[in-house]
C-alpha positions in Angstrom: 0.0 0.0 0.0 3.0 2.4 0.7 4.2 1.7 -2.8 0.8 2.5 -4.3 0.7 5.7 -2.3 4.1 6.7 -3.8 3.0 5.8 -7.3 -0.2 7.8 -6.9 1.7 10.8 -5.7 4.1 10.5 -8.6 1.1 10.2 -11.0 -0.5 13.4 -9.7 2.7 15.3 -9.9 3.3 14.1 -13.4 -0.3 15.1 -14.4 0.3 18.6 -13.1 3.6 19.0 -14.8 2.3 17.7 -18.2 -0.8 20.0 -18.0 1.2 23.1 -17.2 4.3 22.3 -19.1 6.3 23.4 -16.0 7.9 20.9 -13.6 7.6 23.5 -10.8 3.8 23.5 -11.0 3.8 20.3 -8.9 5.4 22.3 -6.1 2.6 24.7 -5.6 0.9 23.9 -2.3 -2.6 24.8 -3.4 -2.5 22.3 -6.2 -2.4 19.3 -3.8 -5.6 19.9 -1.9 -7.7 18.0 -4.4 -5.2 15.1 -4.3 -5.4 15.0 -0.5 -9.1 14.4 -0.8 -8.7 11.8 -3.6 -5.8 9.7 -2.2 -7.7 8.1 0.8 -10.6 7.3 -1.6 -8.3 5.4 -4.0 -6.6 3.4 -1.2 -10.0 2.6 0.5 -11.4 1.4 -2.9 -8.3 -0.8 -3.4 -8.7 -2.3 0.0 -12.4 -3.0 -0.2 -12.1 -4.6 -3.7 -9.5 -7.1 -2.4 -6.6 -5.6 -4.4 -4.0 -6.3 -1.7 -5.1 -10.0 -1.3 -4.0 -10.8 -4.9 -0.7 -12.7 -5.4 1.6 -11.0 -8.0 2.0 -14.1 -10.2 -1.8 -14.5 -10.4 -2.5 -10.8 -11.4 -4.9 -10.8 -14.4 -8.2 -9.5 -15.6 -9.6 -9.1 -12.1 -6.7 -6.9 -11.1 -7.2 -4.7 -14.1 -10.8 -4.2 -13.2 -9.9 -3.4 -9.6 -7.3 -0.8 -10.6 -9.7 0.8 -13.1 -12.5 1.1 -10.5 -10.1 2.5 -7.9 -8.5 5.1 -10.2 -11.8 6.2 -11.7 -13.3 6.7 -8.3 -10.2 8.7 -7.3 -10.5 10.7 -10.5 -14.2 11.5 -9.9 -13.5 12.5 -6.3 -10.7 14.8 -7.4 -12.8 16.4 -10.0 -15.6 16.9 -7.5 -13.1 18.5 -5.0 -11.8 20.9 -7.7 -15.3 22.0 -8.6 -16.7 22.3 -5.1 -13.7 24.0 -3.5 -13.1 26.2 -6.6 -9.5 25.1 -6.8 -7.2 26.5 -9.5 -6.6 23.1 -11.0 -7.6 22.4 -14.6 -10.2 19.6 -15.0 -7.8 17.9 -17.4 -5.5 17.2 -14.5 -7.7 14.5 -13.0 -8.0 12.8 -16.4 -4.2 12.8 -16.9 -3.8 11.6 -13.3 -6.2 8.7 -13.9 -4.3 7.6 -17.0 -0.9 7.8 -15.4 -2.0 6.1 -12.2 -3.5 3.2 -14.1 -0.3 2.7 -16.0 2.0 3.0 -13.0 -0.1 1.0 -10.4 -1.1 -1.7 -12.9 2.1 -1.6 -15.0 4.5 -2.3 -12.1 2.4 -5.3 -11.1 2.3 -6.8 -14.6 6.1 -6.1 -15.0 6.8 -8.0 -11.8 4.5 -10.8 -12.9 6.3 -11.0 -16.3 9.7 -11.1 -14.5 8.5 -13.9 -12.2 7.1 -16.0 -15.0 10.3 -15.5 -17.1 12.6 -16.5 -14.2 10.6 -19.6 -13.5 9.8 -20.6 -17.1 13.2 -22.2 -17.7 12.6 -24.6 -14.8 9.1 -25.5 -15.9 8.2 -28.2 -18.5 7.4 -26.8 -21.9 3.9 -27.8 -23.1 2.2 -27.7 -26.4 -1.6 -27.6 -26.0 -3.5 -29.6 -28.6 -6.8 -27.7 -29.0 -7.1 -23.9 -29.3 -10.8 -23.7 -28.3 -12.1 -22.3 -25.1 -10.9 -25.2 -23.0 -7.4 -24.9 -24.5 -7.2 -21.2 -23.8 -8.4 -21.7 -20.2 -5.8 -24.5 -19.9 -3.0 -22.2 -21.1 -4.0 -19.6 -18.5 -4.2 -22.2 -15.8 -0.7 -23.6 -16.7 0.8 -20.1 -16.7 -0.5 -19.5 -13.2 1.0 -22.8 -12.0 4.6 -23.6 -11.2 5.1 -26.8 -13.2 4.3 -26.2 -16.9 5.1 -23.4 -19.4 2.7 -23.4 -22.4 4.6 -22.5 -25.6 2.2 -23.1 -28.5 -1.3 -24.2 -29.6 -2.0 -26.9 -32.1 -5.4 -27.2 -33.7 -7.0 -29.1 -36.6 -9.1 -26.0 -37.6 -7.5 -24.3 -40.6 -9.1 -20.9 -39.8 -7.1 -20.8 -36.5 -3.7 -21.5 -38.1 -1.4 -18.6 -37.7 -3.6 -16.8 -35.1 -2.3 -15.7 -31.7 -4.4 -16.6 -28.8 -3.5 -15.8 -25.2 -0.1 -14.8 -26.4 0.5 -18.2 -28.1 0.7 -19.0 -31.8 -1.7 -21.6 -33.3 -0.1 -24.2 -35.6 -1.3 -27.1 -37.7 -0.9 -30.6 -36.1 1.4 -31.6 -39.0 3.9 -29.1 -37.6 4.2 -31.0 -34.3 7.6 -32.7 -34.9 9.2 -29.4 -35.8 7.5 -27.6 -32.9 8.7 -30.2 -30.4 12.2 -29.7 -31.6 12.1 -25.9 -31.9 10.4 -25.3 -28.5 12.1 -28.2 -26.7 8.7 -29.3 -25.6 8.4 -32.1 -23.0 4.6 -32.5 -23.0 1.6 -32.4 -25.3 -1.6 -31.7 -23.4 -4.9 -32.6 -25.0 -7.6 -30.0 -24.5 -10.4 -31.3 -26.8 -13.3 -32.1 -24.6 -15.9 -31.9 -27.4 -14.1 -34.5 -29.5 -15.8 -38.0 -29.8 -14.0 -41.1 -28.7 -13.2 -42.0 -32.3 -11.7 -38.5 -32.9 -9.6 -38.7 -29.8 -8.3 -42.1 -30.9 -7.3 -40.6 -34.3 -5.5 -37.7 -32.6 -3.6 -40.1 -30.3 -2.6 -42.3 -33.3 -0.9 -39.2 -34.7 0.8 -38.5 -31.4 2.0 -41.8 -30.1 5.1 -42.0 -32.3 6.3 -38.5 -31.2 9.2 -38.4 -28.7 7.0 -36.6 -26.1 4.8 -37.4 -23.1 1.1 -37.0 -24.0 -1.3 -36.1 -21.2 -4.8 -34.7 -20.8 -7.2 -32.9 -18.4 -9.8 -34.9 -16.4 -13.4 -34.7 -17.5 -16.1 -33.1 -15.4 -17.4 -36.5 -14.2 -14.0 -37.5 -12.8 -13.8 -34.1 -11.0 -17.2 -34.4 -9.5 -16.4 -38.0 -8.3 -13.3 -36.6 -6.5 -10.9 -38.6 -8.7 -9.1 -35.5 -9.8 -8.8 -31.8 -9.1 -9.8 -29.1 -11.6 -6.8 -28.2 -13.8 -4.9 -31.4 -12.8 -2.9 -32.9 -15.6 -3.6 -36.7 -15.9 -2.5 -39.6 -18.1 -4.5 -40.3 -21.2 -7.4 -42.7 -20.4 -6.8 -46.0 -22.0 -10.4 -45.9 -23.3 -9.3 -43.1 -25.6 -6.9 -45.5 -27.3 -9.7 -47.9 -28.1 -11.7 -45.2 -30.0 -15.0 -46.7 -28.9 -17.9 -44.2 -29.0 -20.4 -44.9 -26.2 -24.0 -45.3 -27.3 -26.2 -43.1 -25.1 -28.3 -45.2 -22.7 -32.0 -45.7 -23.3 -33.6 -43.9 -20.4 -36.7 -46.2 -20.3 -34.5 -49.3 -20.1 -32.2 -47.7 -17.5 -35.1 -47.0 -15.1 -37.4 -49.9 -15.8 -36.1 -52.2 -13.0 -34.8 -49.5 -10.7 -36.8 -46.3 -10.4 -38.8 -46.2 -7.2 -37.8 -49.8 -6.3 -35.5 -51.4 -3.7 -32.4 -52.6 -5.5 -29.6 -54.9 -4.1 -26.2 -55.2 -5.6 -24.1 -58.2 -4.3 -20.4 -57.6 -4.5 -21.1 -53.9 -4.4 -17.7 -53.1 -3.1 -15.9 -54.4 -6.2 -14.9 -52.5 -9.4 -18.0 -53.5 -11.4 -20.4 -53.6 -8.4 -19.5 -50.1 -7.2 -19.9 -48.6 -10.7 -23.2 -50.4 -11.1 -24.3 -48.8 -7.8 -23.3 -45.3 -9.1 -25.4 -45.9 -12.3 -28.3 -47.2 -10.3 -28.3 -44.0 -8.1 -28.9 -41.9 -11.2 -32.2 -43.8 -11.7 -33.5 -42.9 -8.3 -34.4 -46.2 -6.6 -36.2 -45.9 -3.3 -33.3 -47.7 -1.6 -30.0 -49.1 -2.7 -28.6 -52.0 -0.7 -24.8 -52.7 -1.2 -23.9 -56.2 -0.1 -20.3 -57.4 0.3 -18.4 -59.7 2.5 -15.3 -57.4 2.7 -15.7 -54.8 5.5 -13.3 -52.4 3.9 -14.7 -52.6 0.4 -18.2 -52.1 1.7 -17.2 -49.1 3.8 -15.2 -47.5 0.9 -18.1 -48.1 -1.5 -20.7 -46.6 0.9 -18.6 -43.5 1.5 -17.9 -42.9 -2.2 -21.6 -43.4 -3.1 -22.8 -41.0 -0.4 -20.4 -38.3 -1.8 -21.9 -39.1 -5.2 -25.4 -38.6 -3.8 -24.4 -35.2 -2.2 -23.0 -33.9 -5.5 -26.0 -35.2 -7.5 -28.6 -34.6 -4.9 -31.1 -37.4 -5.8 -31.9 -38.2 -2.2 -31.6 -42.0 -2.4 -31.3 -44.1 0.8 -28.1 -46.2 0.8 -27.7 -49.2 3.1 -24.6 -51.4 3.6 -25.1 -55.1 4.3 -22.0 -57.0 5.5 -22.8 -60.6 4.5 -21.6 -63.6 2.5 -23.7 -64.5 -0.5 -23.4 -68.1 0.7 -25.6 -67.4 3.7 -29.0 -68.1 2.1 -31.1 -67.8 5.2 -29.8 -64.3 6.1 -29.9 -63.2 2.4 -33.6 -64.2 2.1 -34.4 -62.5 5.4 -32.8 -59.3 4.3 -34.5 -59.4 0.9 -37.9 -60.1 2.3 -37.7 -57.6 5.1 -36.5 -54.7 2.9 -38.8 -55.5 0.0 -36.0 -56.0 -2.6 -37.4 -55.9 -6.1 -34.2 -56.2 -8.2 -31.0 -58.0 -7.6 -27.8 -57.6 -9.6 -25.5 -60.4 -8.6 -21.9 -59.3 -9.2 -20.2 -61.1 -6.3 -17.6 -63.5 -7.5 -13.9 -64.3 -7.4 -12.8 -63.4 -10.9 -9.0 -63.3 -10.9 -8.1 -66.3 -13.0 -4.6 -67.2 -11.6 -5.7 -66.7 -8.0 -8.8 -68.9 -8.6 -6.5 -71.6 -10.1 -4.5 -71.5 -6.8 -7.6 -71.4 -4.6 -10.2 -73.4 -6.5 -12.3 -74.5 -3.6 -13.2 -71.1 -2.1 -13.9 -70.0 -5.6 -16.4 -72.8 -6.2 -18.0 -72.1 -2.9 -18.4 -68.4 -3.7 -19.0 -68.4 -7.4 -21.1 -71.5 -7.7 -22.8 -72.0 -4.4 -23.0 -68.3 -3.7 -25.0 -67.9 -6.9 -27.2 -70.8 -6.0 -27.8 -69.4 -2.5 -28.5 -65.9 -3.8 -30.9 -66.8 -6.7 -32.9 -69.2 -4.4 -33.0 -66.6 -1.7 -34.3 -64.0 -4.2 -36.9 -66.5 -5.4 -38.1 -67.2 -1.9 -38.2 -63.5 -1.0 -40.4 -62.5 -3.9 -37.8 -60.6 -5.9 -39.0 -59.6 -9.3 -35.7 -59.5 -11.3 -32.5 -61.4 -10.8 -29.5 -60.5 -13.1 -26.3 -62.5 -13.0 -23.2 -60.7 -14.1 -21.2 -63.4 -16.0 -18.0 -63.4 -18.0 -16.7 -64.2 -21.5 -14.5 -66.8 -19.7 -17.6 -68.9 -19.2 -17.6 -69.8 -22.9 -15.6 -73.0 -23.4 -13.7 -72.3 -20.2 -10.0 -73.0 -20.0 -9.8 -72.0 -16.3 -11.5 -73.0 -13.1 -12.9 -69.4 -12.8 -14.5 -69.7 -16.2 -15.9 -73.1 -15.3 -17.5 -71.7 -12.1 -19.1 -68.9 -14.0 -20.5 -71.3 -16.6 -22.0 -73.4 -13.8 -23.4 -70.3 -12.3 -25.1 -69.6 -15.6 -26.6 -73.1 -15.6 -27.9 -72.6 -12.1 -29.6 -69.4 -13.2 -31.1 -71.0 -16.3 -32.5 -73.8 -14.2 -34.0 -71.3 -11.7 -35.5 -69.3 -14.6 -37.3 -72.4 -15.8 -38.9 -73.1 -12.4 -39.2 -69.6 -10.8 -42.6 -68.3 -10.1 -43.0 -64.5 -10.6 -39.2 -63.9 -10.8 -37.4 -63.2 -14.1 -33.8 -64.5 -14.2 -31.3 -63.5 -16.8 -27.5 -63.5 -17.4 -25.3 -60.8 -18.9 -22.0 -61.9 -20.3 -19.1 -59.6 -21.2 -15.3 -59.4 -21.3 -12.7 -57.3 -19.5 -13.4 -53.9 -18.2 -10.7 -51.2 -18.2 -9.1 -50.2 -14.9 -10.9 -52.8 -12.8 -9.0 -54.5 -10.0 -6.5 -57.0 -11.6 -6.7 -55.3 -15.0 -3.6 -55.0 -17.1 -4.0 -51.2 -17.5 -3.1 -50.1 -14.0 -0.4 -52.8 -13.9 1.1 -51.4 -17.1 1.0 -47.8 -15.7 2.8 -48.9 -12.5 5.5 -50.8 -14.6 6.0 -47.7 -16.9 6.2 -45.4 -13.9 8.9 -47.7 -12.4 10.9 -47.7 -15.6 9.9 -51.2 -16.7 10.0 -53.8 -17.8 6.4 -54.1 -19.0 5.3 -57.7 -18.9 2.9 -59.2 -21.3 1.9 -62.9 -21.1 2.2 -63.8 -24.8 2.9 -61.9 -28.1 -0.4 -63.0 -29.6 -2.8 -62.7 -26.6 -5.9 -60.6 -27.2 -8.8 -59.5 -25.0 -12.1 -57.7 -25.3 -12.3 -54.4 -23.4 -15.0 -52.0 -22.3 -15.1 -49.1 -19.9 -16.6 -49.8 -16.5 -19.4 -47.1 -16.8 -20.4 -48.4 -20.2 -20.5 -52.0 -19.0 -22.6 -51.0 -16.0 -25.1 -49.1 -18.1 -25.4 -52.0 -20.6 -25.9 -54.5 -17.8 -28.8 -52.5 -16.4 -30.4 -52.1 -19.9 -29.9 -55.8 -20.7 -31.6 -56.8 -17.4 -34.6 -54.6 -18.3 -35.1 -56.6 -21.5 -35.2 -60.0 -19.7 -38.1 -62.2 -20.2 -36.5 -65.1 -18.3 -33.6 -67.5 -19.0 -31.8 -65.4 -21.7 -28.1 -64.9 -21.9 -27.3 -61.3 -23.0 -24.0 -60.6 -24.7 -22.5 -57.2 -24.7 -21.0 -56.0 -28.0 -17.3 -55.6 -26.9 -16.1 -54.3 -30.3 -12.9 -55.7 -31.8 -10.5 -57.7 -29.6 -7.3 -55.7 -28.6 -3.8 -57.2 -28.9 -2.3 -56.7 -25.5 1.3 -56.1 -26.7 0.0 -53.4 -29.0 -1.8 -51.7 -26.0 1.4 -51.9 -23.9 3.5 -50.4 -26.7 1.1 -47.5 -27.2 0.9 -46.7 -23.5 4.7 -46.6 -23.4 5.0 -44.3 -26.4 2.3 -41.9 -25.0 4.5 -41.7 -21.9 7.3 -40.3 -24.1 9.3 -43.5 -24.1 10.3 -46.0 -26.7 9.1 -49.7 -26.3 11.8 -52.4 -27.0 10.7 -56.0 -27.3 13.2 -58.0 -25.3 11.9 -61.6 -25.2 11.2 -63.6 -22.1 10.8 -62.0 -18.7 13.7 -62.2 -16.3 16.4 -62.0 -18.8 18.9 -59.1 -18.3 18.5 -56.3 -20.9 20.7 -53.2 -21.7 18.5 -50.5 -23.1 19.2 -47.1 -24.7 18.1 -44.1 -22.6 14.4 -43.2 -23.0 13.4 -46.9 -23.7 11.4 -49.4 -21.7 11.6 -53.2 -22.2 8.5 -55.2 -23.1 9.0 -58.8 -22.0 6.8 -61.9 -22.3 6.1 -64.0 -19.2 4.1 -66.8 -20.8 0.4 -67.5 -20.3 -0.6 -67.8 -16.7 -2.6 -70.5 -15.1 -5.9 -71.1 -16.8 -5.5 -68.3 -19.4 -6.4 -68.6 -23.0 -4.9 -66.7 -26.0 -8.3 -65.5 -27.1 -11.6 -65.2 -25.3 -15.1 -65.8 -26.8 -18.5 -64.5 -26.0 -20.8 -67.1 -27.8 -21.3 -70.8 -27.3 -22.9 -70.9 -30.7 -23.8 -68.6 -33.6 -27.4 -68.1 -32.6 -27.1 -64.6 -31.1 -30.0 -62.3 -32.0 -30.1 -58.5 -32.1 -32.1 -56.6 -29.5 -33.6 -53.1 -29.5 -30.1 -51.9 -28.3 -27.3 -51.8 -30.8 -24.7 -53.0 -28.2 -26.7 -55.8 -26.7 -27.2 -59.3 -28.2 -29.5 -62.1 -26.9 -28.8 -65.8 -27.0 -31.0 -68.7 -26.0 -28.6 -71.5 -24.9 -29.9 -75.0 -24.0 -30.0 -75.7 -20.3 -29.1 -78.9 -18.7 -31.7 -81.1 -17.0 -32.5 -80.5 -13.3 -31.2 -84.0 -12.5 -27.9 -83.4 -14.2 -27.4 -80.1 -12.4 -28.3 -81.6 -9.1 -25.7 -84.4 -9.5 -23.0 -81.9 -10.6 -23.6 -79.7 -7.5 -23.6 -82.7 -5.2 -20.3 -83.9 -6.7 -18.8 -80.4 -6.3 -19.9 -80.4 -2.6 -17.9 -83.6 -2.2 -14.9 -82.1 -3.9 -15.0 -79.1 -1.6 -15.3 -81.3 1.5 -12.3 -83.4 0.4 -10.3 -80.6 -1.2 -9.1 -83.0 -3.8 -7.7 -81.2 -6.9 -7.4 -84.3 -9.1 -11.0 -85.2 -8.5 -12.1 -81.6 -9.1 -10.2 -81.5 -12.5 -11.8 -84.8 -13.6 -15.2 -83.6 -12.5 -15.0 -80.4 -14.4 -13.8 -82.2 -17.5 -16.8 -84.5 -17.3 -19.3 -81.8 -16.4 -21.5 -80.2 -19.2 -19.6 -76.9 -19.1 -17.2 -77.4 -22.0 -14.2 -77.1 -19.7 -10.8 -77.9 -21.3 -7.8 -77.3 -19.1 -5.8 -74.6 -20.8 -2.4 -75.7 -19.6 -0.7 -77.4 -16.7 -1.6 -75.4 -13.6 0.9 -74.4 -10.9 -0.9 -74.8 -7.6 0.1 -74.7 -4.0 2.6 -77.2 -2.7 -0.1 -79.2 -1.1 -2.1 -79.3 -4.3 0.9 -80.0 -6.4 1.9 -83.0 -4.3 -1.7 -84.3 -4.6 -1.6 -84.1 -8.4 1.8 -85.9 -8.6 0.7 -88.7 -6.2 -2.7 -89.1 -7.9 -1.4 -89.3 -11.4 -1.4 -93.1 -11.5 -3.6 -94.2 -8.8 -6.4 -93.1 -6.5 -5.1 -92.4 -3.0 -8.2 -92.9 -0.8 -11.7 -94.3 -0.7 -13.1 -90.8 -0.4 -11.3 -89.7 -3.6 -12.6 -92.8 -5.4 -16.1 -92.0 -4.3 -15.9 -88.4 -5.5 -14.5 -89.4 -8.9 -17.2 -92.1 -9.3 -19.9 -89.5 -8.5 -18.3 -87.1 -11.0 -18.3 -89.8 -13.7 -22.0 -90.4 -13.0 -22.6 -86.7 -13.8 -21.0 -87.1 -17.2 -23.1 -90.3 -17.8 -26.3 -88.4 -17.0 -25.7 -85.6 -19.5 
């Protein structure tokens, strides 16, 4: 404030001198009476308008407006004092004073800001902003105000913007990027194209992923509202942008058909898919959402996140957490009946293929008998809709996890045939991006650590879909159910995993180098990351499938197919379940493998499994002979299942 007082005094003296053409005019005592009245007014205006709370490096449009208001008020006060006190001061003096004061008070601040930014720009990462629209210009201003990035140029695909200067930055064509990166020594390209479709973003990324620079983006508004990122935070490019898959807008009637105004339960609601399903359900305003999970932490975290979501959206939905195992049929049925549950989405399952191979018996208990318990509890409690979330790994399964999901489908088909008043259906789809156990967060961690990035096989492919899209399609498919159908989600084209890994590495500004098998020592040039192959894991297949046969039918939704697959007889299913109970009781891996091969699920063991020491010893000892009467009884029962199919 003392500096501004000095600057205002200088401005008034300069105005007097300029008007009279005599430097000594500023020394006349009577000339300063008007200024003595105007000075406190200027300083008071600056204080009230928050001028002195502004940080120099953030000085901008608001500061200009504050200076203008304060100086104009001072000018008017001075002119009023000259007129009312009949002072011998020309009325042009207040005008000159206002102009000089604006230039000095504002100019010194902008000069200090420029010096600050210049002194720090060398240490900041130079950024080229892709997108010169409103979002890009706001991003440039935000980066300038920050301490980490220095925007140096815009790139845009609109020819009418080429050569223009916006926010002090020149706009170039995207074809100029290689030269721009070299000339400006840019270390980042930041995408600021929020209006682009997924396909357009994928095309942009294809043009960028061979450039020697790290490509990043800004979070979308949904991620900010969910608390995943802060406004203006720079983030990695979402992998869904690499897929170029445009999301079909959900059908509102289908989304709300089984949810709006009803009590809805989601089992496994603390998991990746279950928690996203809960978020999508909240938008449809159920009367109550019940999140059920057997993990205390997952249930707590999901409940807290959903309540924050409710507060930001404001739909006023009641959320209840239920800490329970899906294997507890009596408690499940009691909860469903007492709360009046109308719709159940059954997502609870152990789904990590290698872990299930190592722990097959808990997986059978949870995935098979948990489904049996849940669907029968729902039937007994008068639930109207039961939707099983299945997996593409259930189709001709090569893993125990896939086999358990196929048996769960058979259970639901059998219940659909005999259920009174409850419609049961299944929704089958492939991998979802960024779920727990997904390759995407694993690749990100490996790239951040400097590699190597490990891929199971050079030819392995997988279907991918974003978690929000999968959740929306599950809800819409369930609404179409008439009973017993298997709905298949259109996953698009399969993605080659090694190609995905290489693109993620290149977008990080590094060069992927294929280095053969994992574990071998590698000497890499600077700026490179090794891609190594670790071989297929236990139970994994090179390529996944969604259809058991080619009888899939189109539905009213372009991304949802329907398939009517023949069920097994009730007697066959009962014998299979009884044999599985005996396997669980005996924990006999050899008997389990033989039973699954004989069962009507299409199970073919993908490769020799590495199991725990206890299980490995059991397999070796059991290769040529049966070790106990209990084992012989279990295998005999399993063979009777095959005979009955």
